[in-house]
MITORTOR-387416 format. One line per 3 residues: number of its first residue (from 1); their letters; for each residue x, z, y of N, C-alpha, C. Coordinates in Angstrom, 2 decimals, padded with zeros to 5 digits. Layout:
<pts>
NUM> A> X Z Y X Z Y X Z Y | ...
</pts>
This chain:
<pts>
1> XXX> -094.20 021.53 -003.19 -094.83 022.67 -003.85 -093.84 023.82 -003.95 | -094.34 025.02 -003.82 -093.45 026.16 -003.98 -093.49 026.65 -005.41 | -092.58 027.56 -005.75 -092.47 028.05 -007.11 -093.72 028.72 -007.62
4> XXX> -094.40 029.48 -006.76 -095.63 030.16 -007.18 -096.72 029.16 -007.54 | -096.81 028.08 -006.77 -097.79 027.04 -007.07 -097.44 026.37 -008.39 | -096.17 026.03 -008.56 -095.73 025.43 -009.83 -096.06 026.34 -011.00
7> XXX> -095.80 027.63 -010.84 -096.07 028.60 -011.92 -097.56 028.67 -012.21 | -098.39 028.70 -011.17 -099.83 028.77 -011.40 -100.32 027.52 -012.13 | -099.91 026.35 -011.63 -100.34 025.09 -012.25 -099.92 025.06 -013.72
10> XXX> -098.71 025.50 -014.00 -098.23 025.52 -015.38 -099.00 026.52 -016.24 | -099.57 027.55 -015.61 -100.29 028.58 -016.37 -101.73 028.19 -016.72 | -102.22 027.12 -016.12 -103.59 026.68 -016.42 -103.62 026.27 -017.90
13> XXX> -104.58 026.79 -018.66 -104.64 026.46 -020.09 -104.68 024.95 -020.34 | -104.03 024.53 -021.40 -103.92 023.10 -021.72 -105.25 022.36 -021.69 | -106.34 022.93 -022.23 -107.60 022.17 -022.20 -108.10 021.87 -020.78
16> XXX> -107.68 022.66 -019.80 -108.15 022.48 -018.43 -107.18 021.72 -017.54 | -106.00 021.39 -018.04 -104.99 020.76 -017.19 -105.48 019.49 -016.51 | -106.12 018.61 -017.25 -106.57 017.34 -016.68 -107.63 017.55 -015.61
19> XXX> -108.63 018.37 -015.89 -109.69 018.65 -014.91 -109.12 019.37 -013.70 | -108.15 020.26 -013.91 -107.56 020.97 -012.79 -106.78 020.01 -011.90 | -106.05 019.09 -012.50 -105.33 018.08 -011.71 -106.32 017.24 -010.91
22> XXX> -107.47 016.94 -011.51 -108.48 016.14 -010.83 -109.10 016.89 -009.66 | -109.42 018.16 -009.83 -110.02 018.91 -008.71 -109.01 019.05 -007.57 | -107.74 019.21 -007.90 -106.71 019.25 -006.86 -106.65 017.93 -006.11
25> XXX> -106.69 016.82 -006.85 -106.63 015.50 -006.23 -107.80 015.30 -005.27 | -109.00 015.67 -005.72 -110.19 015.49 -004.88 -110.07 016.31 -003.60 | -109.65 017.55 -003.72 -109.52 018.41 -002.54 -108.45 017.86 -001.59
28> XXX> -107.33 017.41 -002.13 -106.28 016.84 -001.26 -106.76 015.57 -000.57 | -107.55 014.75 -001.25 -108.07 013.54 -000.61 -109.07 013.91 000.50 | -109.88 014.94 000.25 -110.86 015.36 001.26 -110.20 016.04 002.45
31> XXX> -109.10 016.74 002.19 -108.42 017.52 003.23 -106.96 017.08 003.36 | -106.71 015.88 003.87 -105.33 015.40 003.98 -104.48 016.40 004.75 | -103.30 016.65 004.24 -102.39 017.56 004.92 -102.58 019.02 004.55
34> XXX> -103.58 019.33 003.73 -103.74 020.73 003.32 -102.52 021.15 002.49 | -102.26 022.42 002.50 -101.10 022.98 001.80 -101.60 023.93 000.72 | -101.00 023.83 -000.45 -101.36 024.72 -001.56 -100.56 026.00 -001.50
37> XXX> -101.23 027.10 -001.84 -100.60 028.41 -001.84 -101.35 029.27 -002.86 | -100.62 030.05 -003.64 -101.28 030.95 -004.57 -101.74 032.18 -003.79 | -103.02 032.49 -003.94 -103.61 033.63 -003.26 -104.74 034.16 -004.15
40> XXX> -104.87 035.47 -004.22 -105.87 036.08 -005.09 -105.71 035.66 -006.55 | -104.51 035.27 -006.93 -104.24 034.89 -008.31 -104.72 033.51 -008.69 | -105.15 032.72 -007.70 -105.59 031.35 -007.94 -104.96 030.45 -006.88
43> XXX> -105.24 029.16 -006.98 -104.65 028.20 -006.05 -105.51 028.08 -004.80 | -104.90 028.33 -003.65 -105.59 028.19 -002.38 -105.15 026.94 -001.66 | -106.03 026.42 -000.84 -105.74 025.25 -000.01 -105.88 025.69 001.43
46> XXX> -104.82 025.52 002.21 -104.81 025.99 003.59 -104.64 024.81 004.56 | -105.17 025.01 005.74 -104.96 024.07 006.85 -104.51 024.91 008.03 | -103.38 024.54 008.60 -102.80 025.28 009.72 -102.67 026.76 009.39
49> XXX> -102.31 027.06 008.15 -102.08 028.43 007.71 -103.33 029.22 007.39 | -104.51 028.63 007.55 -105.76 029.33 007.27 -106.36 028.86 005.96 | -106.75 029.80 005.12 -107.36 029.48 003.83 -108.67 028.74 004.04
52> XXX> -108.85 027.68 003.27 -110.05 026.87 003.37 -110.84 026.94 002.07 | -110.17 026.69 000.96 -110.83 026.63 -000.35 -109.86 027.12 -001.41 | -110.41 027.41 -002.57 -109.63 027.87 -003.70 -110.10 027.15 -004.95
55> XXX> -109.19 027.02 -005.92 -109.55 026.42 -007.20 -108.81 027.17 -008.31 | -109.45 027.23 -009.46 -108.83 027.90 -010.61 -109.08 027.10 -011.87 | -108.14 027.20 -012.79 -108.28 026.52 -014.08 -108.30 027.55 -015.19
58> XXX> -109.25 027.42 -016.09 -109.44 028.39 -017.16 -109.64 027.67 -018.49 | -109.76 028.42 -019.53 -109.86 027.86 -020.88 -111.02 026.88 -021.05 | -112.18 027.18 -020.50 -113.35 026.34 -020.72 -113.93 025.68 -019.49
61> XXX> -113.30 025.89 -018.33 -113.86 025.34 -017.10 -112.81 025.37 -015.99 | -113.13 024.67 -014.90 -112.39 024.80 -013.65 -113.39 025.27 -012.61 | -112.91 025.96 -011.60 -113.79 026.53 -010.59 -113.30 026.20 -009.19
64> XXX> -114.24 026.27 -008.27 -113.94 026.12 -006.85 -114.63 027.26 -006.12 | -113.96 027.79 -005.12 -114.46 028.94 -004.36 -114.22 028.70 -002.88 | -114.92 029.31 -001.96 -116.27 029.84 -002.10 -117.27 028.70 -002.13
67> XXX> -118.54 029.02 -002.21 -119.60 028.01 -002.24 -120.18 027.89 -000.83 | -120.00 026.73 -000.21 -120.57 026.55 001.13 -122.04 026.16 001.05 | -122.72 026.28 002.17 -124.09 025.77 002.27 -123.99 024.25 002.42
70> XXX> -124.66 023.54 001.55 -124.66 022.08 001.60 -126.09 021.57 001.59 | -126.32 020.47 002.28 -127.64 019.84 002.30 -127.60 018.57 001.46 | -128.75 018.02 001.23 -128.84 016.74 000.53 -128.54 016.85 -000.95
73> XXX> -128.17 015.73 -001.55 -127.94 015.71 -003.00 -126.86 016.68 -003.45 | -125.81 016.83 -002.65 -124.74 017.77 -003.03 -125.27 019.20 -003.04 | -126.12 019.54 -002.08 -126.71 020.87 -002.05 -127.55 021.14 -003.29
76> XXX> -128.26 020.11 -003.75 -129.05 020.26 -004.97 -128.16 020.49 -006.18 | -126.98 019.88 -006.19 -126.05 020.03 -007.32 -125.44 021.43 -007.39 | -125.32 022.09 -006.26 -124.71 023.43 -006.25 -125.43 024.34 -007.25
79> XXX> -126.73 024.24 -007.31 -127.52 025.09 -008.21 -127.05 024.94 -009.65 | -126.77 023.72 -010.05 -126.33 023.48 -011.43 -124.98 024.13 -011.75 | -124.10 024.16 -010.76 -122.73 024.63 -011.01 -122.45 026.04 -010.50
82> XXX> -123.39 026.65 -009.82 -123.15 027.99 -009.27 -122.99 029.00 -010.40 | -121.95 029.79 -010.28 -121.68 030.87 -011.25 -121.37 032.11 -010.44 | -122.39 032.77 -009.96 -122.19 033.89 -009.07 -122.32 033.43 -007.64
85> XXX> -122.31 034.36 -006.74 -122.56 034.07 -005.33 -121.54 033.11 -004.73 | -120.27 033.27 -005.07 -119.26 032.49 -004.39 -118.47 031.53 -005.25 | -118.99 031.17 -006.41 -118.22 030.34 -007.34 -119.01 029.14 -007.82
88> XXX> -118.34 028.00 -007.86 -118.87 026.84 -008.59 -118.00 026.66 -009.82 | -118.62 026.58 -010.97 -117.90 026.45 -012.24 -118.26 025.11 -012.87 | -117.22 024.32 -013.17 -117.39 023.00 -013.74 -116.89 023.00 -015.18
91> XXX> -117.79 022.82 -016.16 -117.38 022.87 -017.56 -116.44 021.71 -017.92 | -115.52 021.99 -018.81 -114.63 020.94 -019.30 -115.45 020.00 -020.18 | -115.02 018.78 -020.29 -115.71 017.82 -021.13 -116.81 017.06 -020.41
94> XXX> -117.07 017.42 -019.16 -118.03 016.69 -018.33 -117.26 016.12 -017.14 | -117.68 014.96 -016.63 -117.02 014.46 -015.43 -117.21 015.45 -014.27 | -116.18 015.63 -013.49 -116.29 016.50 -012.32 -117.20 015.83 -011.29
97> XXX> -118.05 016.60 -010.62 -118.91 016.05 -009.57 -118.09 015.83 -008.30 | -117.41 014.70 -008.25 -116.46 014.44 -007.17 -117.10 014.53 -005.79 | -118.32 013.99 -005.64 -118.99 014.05 -004.35 -119.27 015.48 -003.92
100> XXX> -119.65 016.33 -004.85 -119.92 017.74 -004.55 -118.64 018.46 -004.14 | -117.57 018.24 -004.89 -116.30 018.90 -004.58 -115.79 018.45 -003.21 | -115.88 017.16 -002.96 -115.44 016.62 -001.66 -116.29 017.21 -000.53
103> XXX> -117.61 017.21 -000.69 -118.50 017.74 000.35 -118.24 019.23 000.57 | -118.00 019.98 -000.51 -117.73 021.41 -000.38 -116.42 021.63 000.38 | -115.38 020.87 000.04 -114.10 021.02 000.73 -114.24 020.72 002.22
106> XXX> -114.95 019.66 002.54 -115.14 019.30 003.96 -115.96 020.36 004.68 | -117.00 020.87 004.04 -117.82 021.91 004.68 -117.01 023.18 004.90 | -116.21 023.54 003.93 -115.37 024.74 004.07 -114.34 024.57 005.17
109> XXX> -113.75 023.39 005.27 -112.76 023.12 006.31 -113.40 023.16 007.70 | -114.64 022.75 007.79 -115.29 022.72 009.11 -115.61 024.14 009.61 | -115.59 025.12 008.72 -115.89 026.52 009.10 -114.68 027.25 009.67
112> X> -113.52 026.73 009.50 -112.32 027.48 009.90 -112.12 027.52 011.36
</pts>
């Protein structure tokens, strides 16, 4: 990890630390070998130097960006978590939808 990534991770509000660590874990499992980089003021995940996905940790939620087109059950879940055109927002205190996050990461990686 580089210093900017360490600084961003440390800046995530305490209530979101656990969920943010979990969303990072899910994305890394879905995209083995991806590299983290701070971009646009949030954490980006790159493959071969190209941005694939982003995640952010906030006081009351964690988010993933952008929102890919998904089919099946994961596509149905996007509606529940969509917060604007390009954002999925996951409230703290609820289990993260691991299948949705994994499917989104894979779909985003396939677009690069």
